[in-house]
Short mmCIF file of the C-alpha atoms (twelve columns), coordinates in Angstrom:
data_MODEL
# 
_entry.id   MODEL 
# 
loop_
_atom_site.group_PDB 
_atom_site.id 
_atom_site.type_symbol 
_atom_site.label_atom_id 
_atom_site.label_alt_id 
_atom_site.label_comp_id 
_atom_site.label_asym_id 
_atom_site.label_seq_id 
_atom_site.Cartn_x 
_atom_site.Cartn_y 
_atom_site.Cartn_z 
_atom_site.pdbx_PDB_model_num 
ATOM 1   C CA . MET A 1   0.031  0.042  -0.072  1 
ATOM 2   C CA . LYS A 2   2.860  2.409  0.867   1 
ATOM 3   C CA . LYS A 3   4.420  1.616  -2.391  1 
ATOM 4   C CA . ASN A 4   1.185  2.444  -4.361  1 
ATOM 5   C CA . ILE A 5   0.996  5.809  -2.685  1 
ATOM 6   C CA . PHE A 6   4.525  6.427  -3.327  1 
ATOM 7   C CA . ILE A 7   4.065  5.676  -7.043  1 
ATOM 8   C CA . TYR A 8   0.944  7.894  -7.139  1 
ATOM 9   C CA . ALA A 9   2.673  10.855 -5.571  1 
ATOM 10  C CA . THR A 10  5.783  10.546 -7.841  1 
ATOM 11  C CA . ILE A 11  3.357  10.500 -10.909 1 
ATOM 12  C CA . LEU A 12  1.535  13.493 -9.527  1 
ATOM 13  C CA . LEU A 13  4.545  15.309 -9.103  1 
ATOM 14  C CA . CYS A 14  5.829  14.553 -12.643 1 
ATOM 15  C CA . PHE A 15  2.670  15.897 -14.128 1 
ATOM 16  C CA . SER A 16  2.655  19.086 -12.046 1 
ATOM 17  C CA . LEU A 17  6.429  19.676 -13.124 1 
ATOM 18  C CA . ILE A 18  5.395  19.192 -16.769 1 
ATOM 19  C CA . ASN A 19  2.627  21.704 -16.464 1 
ATOM 20  C CA . VAL A 20  4.726  24.319 -14.884 1 
ATOM 21  C CA . SER A 21  7.398  23.849 -17.767 1 
ATOM 22  C CA . LEU A 22  4.714  24.271 -20.442 1 
ATOM 23  C CA . ALA A 23  3.286  27.149 -18.836 1 
ATOM 24  C CA . GLU A 24  6.762  28.898 -18.639 1 
ATOM 25  C CA . SER A 25  7.228  28.176 -22.407 1 
ATOM 26  C CA . ALA A 26  3.786  29.003 -23.729 1 
ATOM 27  C CA . LEU A 27  3.902  31.956 -26.071 1 
ATOM 28  C CA . ILE A 28  1.422  34.917 -25.271 1 
ATOM 29  C CA . SER A 29  0.836  38.241 -26.794 1 
ATOM 30  C CA . GLU A 30  0.267  41.563 -25.091 1 
ATOM 31  C CA . LEU A 31  -0.880 44.866 -26.715 1 
ATOM 32  C CA . ARG A 32  0.303  48.147 -25.428 1 
ATOM 33  C CA . THR A 33  -0.958 51.481 -26.459 1 
ATOM 34  C CA . SER A 34  0.834  54.776 -26.385 1 
ATOM 35  C CA . LYS A 35  0.435  58.380 -27.119 1 
ATOM 36  C CA . PRO A 36  2.416  59.481 -30.492 1 
ATOM 37  C CA . TYR A 37  6.215  59.187 -30.521 1 
ATOM 38  C CA . HIS A 38  8.615  59.783 -33.463 1 
ATOM 39  C CA . ALA A 39  11.790 58.308 -32.142 1 
ATOM 40  C CA . ILE A 40  12.459 54.749 -30.820 1 
ATOM 41  C CA . VAL A 41  15.419 53.706 -28.397 1 
ATOM 42  C CA . MET A 42  15.633 49.914 -28.069 1 
ATOM 43  C CA . LYS A 43  17.961 48.175 -25.741 1 
ATOM 44  C CA . GLY A 44  18.007 44.417 -25.434 1 
ATOM 45  C CA . ASP A 45  17.957 41.015 -27.245 1 
ATOM 46  C CA . ALA A 46  14.687 40.952 -29.244 1 
ATOM 47  C CA . GLU A 47  13.208 41.081 -32.637 1 
ATOM 48  C CA . LEU A 48  11.768 44.431 -33.395 1 
ATOM 49  C CA . ILE A 49  9.508  44.727 -36.435 1 
ATOM 50  C CA . LEU A 50  8.311  48.265 -37.457 1 
ATOM 51  C CA . VAL A 51  5.052  48.716 -39.206 1 
ATOM 52  C CA . PRO A 52  3.660  51.773 -40.747 1 
ATOM 53  C CA . SER A 53  0.514  52.800 -38.858 1 
ATOM 54  C CA . ASP A 54  -1.446 55.743 -37.681 1 
ATOM 55  C CA . LYS A 55  -2.114 53.700 -34.438 1 
ATOM 56  C CA . PHE A 56  0.804  53.804 -31.884 1 
ATOM 57  C CA . GLU A 57  0.619  50.274 -30.643 1 
ATOM 58  C CA . ILE A 58  3.222  47.985 -29.462 1 
ATOM 59  C CA . THR A 59  2.488  44.282 -29.548 1 
ATOM 60  C CA . LEU A 60  4.724  42.011 -27.470 1 
ATOM 61  C CA . GLU A 61  4.990  38.404 -28.304 1 
ATOM 62  C CA . GLY A 62  6.903  35.727 -25.991 1 
ATOM 63  C CA . THR A 63  6.698  33.815 -22.910 1 
ATOM 64  C CA . GLU A 64  5.165  35.479 -19.834 1 
ATOM 65  C CA . ALA A 65  8.497  36.133 -18.313 1 
ATOM 66  C CA . GLN A 66  9.893  37.688 -21.318 1 
ATOM 67  C CA . ILE A 67  6.868  40.080 -21.797 1 
ATOM 68  C CA . MET A 68  7.106  41.020 -18.001 1 
ATOM 69  C CA . ASN A 69  10.721 41.949 -18.477 1 
ATOM 70  C CA . MET A 70  10.004 44.262 -21.314 1 
ATOM 71  C CA . VAL A 71  9.670  47.863 -20.153 1 
ATOM 72  C CA . THR A 72  8.056  50.412 -22.641 1 
ATOM 73  C CA . LEU A 73  8.301  54.064 -21.562 1 
ATOM 74  C CA . LEU A 74  7.356  57.095 -23.446 1 
ATOM 75  C CA . LYS A 75  9.167  60.408 -22.808 1 
ATOM 76  C CA . ASP A 76  9.532  63.681 -24.830 1 
ATOM 77  C CA . ASP A 77  8.185  62.065 -28.044 1 
ATOM 78  C CA . THR A 78  10.655 58.971 -27.603 1 
ATOM 79  C CA . LEU A 79  9.543  55.553 -26.968 1 
ATOM 80  C CA . PHE A 80  12.067 53.821 -24.848 1 
ATOM 81  C CA . ILE A 81  11.954 50.076 -24.964 1 
ATOM 82  C CA . THR A 82  14.147 48.114 -22.478 1 
ATOM 83  C CA . GLN A 83  14.597 44.348 -21.764 1 
ATOM 84  C CA . THR A 84  15.583 43.954 -18.222 1 
ATOM 85  C CA . ASN A 85  16.397 40.271 -18.283 1 
ATOM 86  C CA . ASN A 86  17.049 38.690 -21.653 1 
ATOM 87  C CA . LYS A 87  18.022 35.203 -20.424 1 
ATOM 88  C CA . ASP A 88  15.445 32.727 -21.706 1 
ATOM 89  C CA . LYS A 89  15.792 28.962 -20.997 1 
ATOM 90  C CA . LYS A 90  14.795 27.878 -24.593 1 
ATOM 91  C CA . ASN A 91  16.760 30.748 -26.317 1 
ATOM 92  C CA . GLN A 92  13.632 32.317 -27.758 1 
ATOM 93  C CA . ARG A 93  13.558 35.950 -28.418 1 
ATOM 94  C CA . THR A 94  10.899 38.343 -27.692 1 
ATOM 95  C CA . ARG A 95  9.062  39.905 -30.735 1 
ATOM 96  C CA . LEU A 96  7.941  43.485 -30.683 1 
ATOM 97  C CA . ILE A 97  5.682  44.774 -33.393 1 
ATOM 98  C CA . VAL A 98  5.644  48.550 -33.092 1 
ATOM 99  C CA . GLY A 99  3.362  50.880 -35.125 1 
ATOM 100 C CA . ILE A 100 5.109  54.072 -36.389 1 
ATOM 101 C CA . ASP A 101 4.201  57.124 -38.237 1 
ATOM 102 C CA . GLU A 102 6.974  59.768 -39.396 1 
ATOM 103 C CA . LEU A 103 9.756  58.019 -37.608 1 
ATOM 104 C CA . VAL A 104 12.748 60.475 -37.199 1 
ATOM 105 C CA . ALA A 105 15.177 58.452 -34.931 1 
ATOM 106 C CA . LEU A 106 15.928 54.889 -34.420 1 
ATOM 107 C CA . HIS A 107 18.559 53.913 -31.772 1 
ATOM 108 C CA . VAL A 108 19.152 50.194 -31.141 1 
ATOM 109 C CA . LYS A 109 21.616 48.817 -28.725 1 
ATOM 110 C CA . GLY A 110 22.141 45.064 -27.975 1 
ATOM 111 C CA . LYS A 111 21.612 41.988 -30.283 1 
ATOM 112 C CA . THR A 112 18.267 43.226 -31.584 1 
ATOM 113 C CA . ASP A 113 17.225 42.488 -35.129 1 
ATOM 114 C CA . VAL A 114 15.189 45.355 -36.690 1 
ATOM 115 C CA . SER A 115 13.038 44.995 -39.752 1 
ATOM 116 C CA . ALA A 116 9.984  46.658 -41.167 1 
ATOM 117 C CA . ASN A 117 6.743  45.307 -42.783 1 
ATOM 118 C CA . GLY A 118 6.349  47.727 -45.780 1 
ATOM 119 C CA . TYR A 119 8.687  50.861 -45.974 1 
ATOM 120 C CA . ILE A 120 9.333  53.723 -43.671 1 
ATOM 121 C CA . ASN A 121 8.046  57.085 -45.171 1 
ATOM 122 C CA . THR A 122 9.868  60.016 -43.540 1 
ATOM 123 C CA . ASN A 123 11.827 63.382 -44.579 1 
ATOM 124 C CA . ILE A 124 14.935 62.779 -42.457 1 
ATOM 125 C CA . LEU A 125 15.808 59.606 -40.603 1 
ATOM 126 C CA . THR A 126 18.723 58.949 -38.074 1 
ATOM 127 C CA . ILE A 127 19.708 55.441 -37.413 1 
ATOM 128 C CA . ARG A 128 22.227 54.461 -34.782 1 
ATOM 129 C CA . ALA A 129 23.094 50.649 -34.146 1 
ATOM 130 C CA . GLU A 130 25.452 49.236 -31.274 1 
ATOM 131 C CA . GLU A 131 26.620 46.166 -29.597 1 
ATOM 132 C CA . GLY A 132 25.349 43.545 -32.453 1 
ATOM 133 C CA . ALA A 133 22.241 45.268 -33.670 1 
ATOM 134 C CA . VAL A 134 21.209 44.275 -37.003 1 
ATOM 135 C CA . VAL A 135 18.822 46.888 -38.959 1 
ATOM 136 C CA . ASN A 136 17.242 46.016 -42.373 1 
ATOM 137 C CA . LEU A 137 14.934 48.689 -43.357 1 
ATOM 138 C CA . ASP A 138 13.137 49.979 -46.579 1 
ATOM 139 C CA . VAL A 139 13.237 53.732 -46.411 1 
ATOM 140 C CA . ARG A 140 11.625 56.338 -48.435 1 
ATOM 141 C CA . ALA A 141 13.299 59.522 -47.113 1 
ATOM 142 C CA . LEU A 142 15.151 62.501 -48.479 1 
ATOM 143 C CA . LYS A 143 18.084 62.001 -45.978 1 
ATOM 144 C CA . VAL A 144 19.159 59.217 -43.836 1 
ATOM 145 C CA . LYS A 145 21.911 59.641 -41.286 1 
ATOM 146 C CA . ALA A 146 23.158 56.213 -40.098 1 
ATOM 147 C CA . LYS A 147 26.081 55.153 -37.721 1 
ATOM 148 C CA . SER A 148 26.912 51.465 -37.006 1 
ATOM 149 C CA . LEU A 149 29.302 50.789 -34.116 1 
ATOM 150 C CA . GLY A 150 31.041 47.747 -32.992 1 
ATOM 151 C CA . SER A 151 29.737 44.546 -34.685 1 
ATOM 152 C CA . SER A 152 26.389 45.896 -35.591 1 
ATOM 153 C CA . SER A 153 25.175 46.474 -39.307 1 
ATOM 154 C CA . ILE A 154 22.779 48.652 -41.142 1 
ATOM 155 C CA . ASN A 155 21.262 47.711 -44.476 1 
ATOM 156 C CA . ILE A 156 18.990 50.419 -45.993 1 
ATOM 157 C CA . SER A 157 17.242 49.877 -49.294 1 
ATOM 158 C CA . GLY A 158 14.925 52.400 -50.796 1 
ATOM 159 C CA . SER A 159 15.242 55.848 -52.019 1 
ATOM 160 C CA . PRO A 160 17.605 57.935 -49.824 1 
ATOM 161 C CA . GLU A 161 19.620 60.264 -52.036 1 
ATOM 162 C CA . ILE A 162 22.206 61.089 -49.501 1 
ATOM 163 C CA . ILE A 163 23.569 58.925 -46.834 1 
ATOM 164 C CA . TRP A 164 25.112 60.603 -43.857 1 
ATOM 165 C CA . ILE A 165 27.657 58.370 -41.944 1 
ATOM 166 C CA . GLY A 166 28.923 59.893 -38.655 1 
ATOM 167 C CA . GLU A 167 29.495 63.555 -39.139 1 
ATOM 168 C CA . SER A 168 30.576 63.355 -42.759 1 
ATOM 169 C CA . ILE A 169 28.247 63.549 -45.710 1 
ATOM 170 C CA . CYS A 170 28.664 61.248 -48.838 1 
ATOM 171 C CA . SER A 171 26.716 59.839 -51.730 1 
ATOM 172 C CA . LYS A 172 25.825 56.184 -51.988 1 
ATOM 173 C CA . THR A 173 28.575 55.475 -54.455 1 
ATOM 174 C CA . GLU A 174 31.098 57.003 -51.917 1 
ATOM 175 C CA . ALA A 175 29.617 54.795 -49.290 1 
ATOM 176 C CA . ILE A 176 30.183 51.824 -51.259 1 
ATOM 177 C CA . GLU A 177 33.586 52.868 -52.440 1 
ATOM 178 C CA . ARG A 178 34.532 53.329 -48.706 1 
ATOM 179 C CA . ASN A 179 33.437 49.567 -48.174 1 
ATOM 180 C CA . LEU A 180 31.231 50.666 -45.144 1 
ATOM 181 C CA . LYS A 181 28.931 48.446 -43.226 1 
ATOM 182 C CA . LEU A 182 25.919 50.516 -44.787 1 
ATOM 183 C CA . SER A 183 24.613 49.614 -48.054 1 
ATOM 184 C CA . CYS A 184 21.993 51.717 -50.008 1 
ATOM 185 C CA . PHE A 185 20.156 50.865 -52.995 1 
ATOM 186 C CA . LEU A 186 17.829 52.782 -55.376 1 
ATOM 187 C CA . SER A 187 14.608 51.367 -56.131 1 
# 
């Protein structure tokens, strides 16, 4: 009888541990709304997808722990997104889908991949990537100022006529001749 009780207790313990494990790895989605912003500062290890929209919404997709560790803050027309703890047991990345309209500045720090659904339409855009960030955007702009530091990279396609790198101004052919990490193509 004691042996049967021990076996039942062991089975119940195993099932409860499996349920806890499944709950921790279940992907969920959370929608956050915001007042209008025209600049984004992102720090962390995530996947950031920019979506042209007139609604300023941020959709977070990941485990409950990942979403709880993503802080979004609006200050002076700038949306700050910070990942406070980027260690996930299964090496999954948090996905952020951010609605933008007239983006002026994008500063990405950390191993974040940035892409866009559609193209980003603006007059002047400043992009800064640091610490392994990868930025791939289709931009319709008059001017783009981009700076890539460390092992980060920026790839811009679209129709910018002038690319600013650091403080120097150069055309797209000069940027290619200098063999910079930034590549620009005309549509």
